[in-house]
Steps between C-alpha positions, in 0.01 A plus 500: 500500500319448171524783252220747576506633147361212295352699214157377387532346155128496426283811524245447220170313489519127426238400240499187285857413604638841401599808699322801353432863584153602614269603215481847656879521535453597865739403778498526878778489760558212737663626819737346755318554832825481697633811322202663333694496172375380161630158395363496146227631271244228424254473211154611613243264355128572484188366328652489152790291624275272704293440185813393313611273784157339532487440125837324520388296801173408333683381188740298717200336671334387177429127503743442213781718635847377585433561870173308512651204316778455758469196722487544877859375516611763249331777701678371808834501320452863393418602857806319633717664235371838618594398855855415394536838328369680807753308707773608259388865527411483871736781603386722213136448592575557869692819428217634285249407770700678769550811290131517410341391828761591763508169687840377620693307236503181708119517510486547123727199444266295720199637308642393165568152639142480630367609160699223334358251751144606412562451130663161562206391714246574227726352233423173677124552469470522119370142467323468835183710477237249402127453448275218616270236363149518643244216538198619298344197326391477219770758436874511541591841644839649558644834600796660330719781634598758240700826515277804533673699222670838497557618857583845631732519799563815703768475767609726788828669587574340837612155373534552123691190390306273736162627387606457137586135566183439703295613201703378205552152641142366524394677179787351299456163667146455365564664161358852531660805337589811696483879491669628816525850641764541771466786746625827356736534797674167429501399132862389463496133603186426299663631182818301563295187571313554172832500313592174675165347398580574136850356544347190657297443184145600591310562174416856399194641671495260794650758739453877457602774745345847486660756729292802588248641744194345659234744375616452140679170438345322799151620413543389138587149620206487741254622236624299201242272339757247380651449846319218678643539849685763705726413792584796722703549815477839668265725693133445566422833337646388166356151543151650503573698184622184326188307604280777362692503173476122472124514553443784254710345223469127440445355848860383505613294795697676773733387774594767748765489771441819694593660829533370851508603863621172637512404869787318671384366838764420762409298809676509834650148470750592226869575513479880498828559317392265221156662485657846474710383206205341319281806557776735382544300180124489450491881464826665399642310197453675166462824698161373619372492143353150520129427454495225764724679752401424862459865594242439775708334768280363782705417809371330814485735796739282706793557259390830343750730671798268444402450136470875437835577664684240292314584178587869531866413553502277192326763286747770609790272405370442147739649245368717218689635201643414160330173399819386323683509836509142628452617862178692426175333608242752378469706186266788414129522437421475131456874437442836665122462487516171691747643752270792571198271531676288763619805691141626486385185674762554769347841567153346509613237751642765734191719470269211579685419820742219415843513661785545251758271659765546230557624148238693313731735312664523161853359496766706323441769239550295182254241382176402671604323820289472817622385840357169628201613705320337793178618661381368834174555688316448172126425497276367222321830447821668383560534128850354532335177624243487218657639183785363292800732546744313274806622682734404787242553774413245770195548722521304827169415668444327835265203552411259778312197355475285190129561446544874528794523264335292227207742483727803512731362234205433269356849543651661188391514136800297387580130527823427319715334766546442872750347737502351847795425727436249778617164633139393561381299201136538607521879504685503170245274331198685635647830388587369153155347452313813606701785351370650175817489292624327187833400659563422868853444624565323830831576676630667184397779267505569124571135423396538136601232250399390150307196623265694730200705378514870583211745504250663730162506666271804496652810339840337462398361165347234279658169402834344584848502354764226534446133568255288301233761579697758302425316176123531528486868407664423165282202406155447356310179575328346198248216530490257205209254491467201267173303461557128473298294250 
C-alpha cells in the first residue's frame, strides 16, 4: 500500500512562477473526505490575487514575450517535459488526489495517466491548427488562427487532475496564458502540477494557479476585463453566473461543461450479465460523482426483473472504505454537504413512490460514504429521474420499444451523454442519431479519450473539450486580405 501520508509540499498561490501567500494572508482548510480531517491549510486567494495573476499572464502573452516567441515545436517540447515530470511524480500526484478527493488510489493513478495522455495528445497539435486561403479575386485572402489571450479556467472537484489537463493542454498548445482556479475542496494536485510546470521550463506568467472560493476568486476571474475567455466545468447554477459575469464585463468567450442526467438504454438482446456490469460501471465509479454518469438506466421489459436482481447483488457486493486499501472499490462523497444532498434525494425518491431496492444509507460513521443505491419502479415524473443527484444512485426504468425510449430519454433538460446496449446495429444507429447528447456510447459507457470531443446539448453546456474541436475555444480567426495590382 502506498503511503497515505504524503504531505502536500505546495500550499500557496502560484503566480508568475512563484509560490506566494494570498495578499490578505487568509488560508482555508482542505479536508480528506474519507476521514473528515484537515490535510493542510491553503492560501485563500481573492480579487487582489487574481489581479496579480492576470497581470503576470498578460505580460507573458505580450507579442514580444519569451512565450510568444517560442516555436510550435518548442511549446510541444515544454508540454512533453511536463508530462515526463508528471510521470515521475505519478504516485505523489495520485496520493494527493486520493487524500483530497477520496477516490480509490488505483483510480487516482489511472486519472494521472489519463491527464498525461491528454497533455501528450495536444502536444502533438502545436503545429497543426491552420488557416485557409480563400478564392476572392482580385484579392488574395487568407485566414490565420491565433491564440485568444489570457484565459481563466475554473475546474471542479470530481476529477481534479484530469480537468486541469483538459484545460491546460489546448490552451498551452495554441499559445494562450492561464489563470486557473481549482475547486476549493481539491487544490492539492493543481498546486503540485504548477510546480512541475515551472520545473519543466514554462516561462513566468504562462501558468498561474489561484486557490480560493468561487464567489471571490472565481468571480474575479469571470469578471476580469483582461481575461478573454473562461472555461468552466461544474454545475449549471454556477455556469449561469459565469455567463452573466462574462456578458457584464468584456463579453469574454465561455466554454461550459455542465451537468448531466444521462440515459443508458439496454435492449433485450444483450448478454444480461455483461449489461449489468456496464450499467454498474456507468453509475458507481467515483462515488457516482461523474457528470456523464448513466444514472437513468432504461431496461427492456423482457429482461427487467433479471437485470434488477443481478444489479442489486452487484451493488451490495461493492466494497467501500479506506481509498488507500487496494481492495476498496468506492470512496466517500466529496464533503458532508454533498453526502447530505444525495441522502436527501434518496428520501425524495422514496416519498415519490420509487422502490428502494438496495442502499440508500450512510456507510460507517467516519467520512462521507454512501451505500451504492438502486431504485426500481422509477417514472419520468420523479425528481430522481430528472435532476442530477451526483452520487451513487441508479434509477432503473422499464421500457418496451425503441421509439418510446428515445422520446423518454430525451425528455430532460440535460444532454451530456447517452449509451445503448444492443446487438442490433439498426437500433443502435437509430438511437445514436436521434438522442440529444454530446456523446453516445454503443455497447460501452464512459469511453472518453483525448481524441474525441466532449461536451453537451441543452443545459449540459456550451462548446467542446478534447479532440480537434477542443482547440477552437482558445483560438481567434483572423482574415487577412491583400489586393493584387
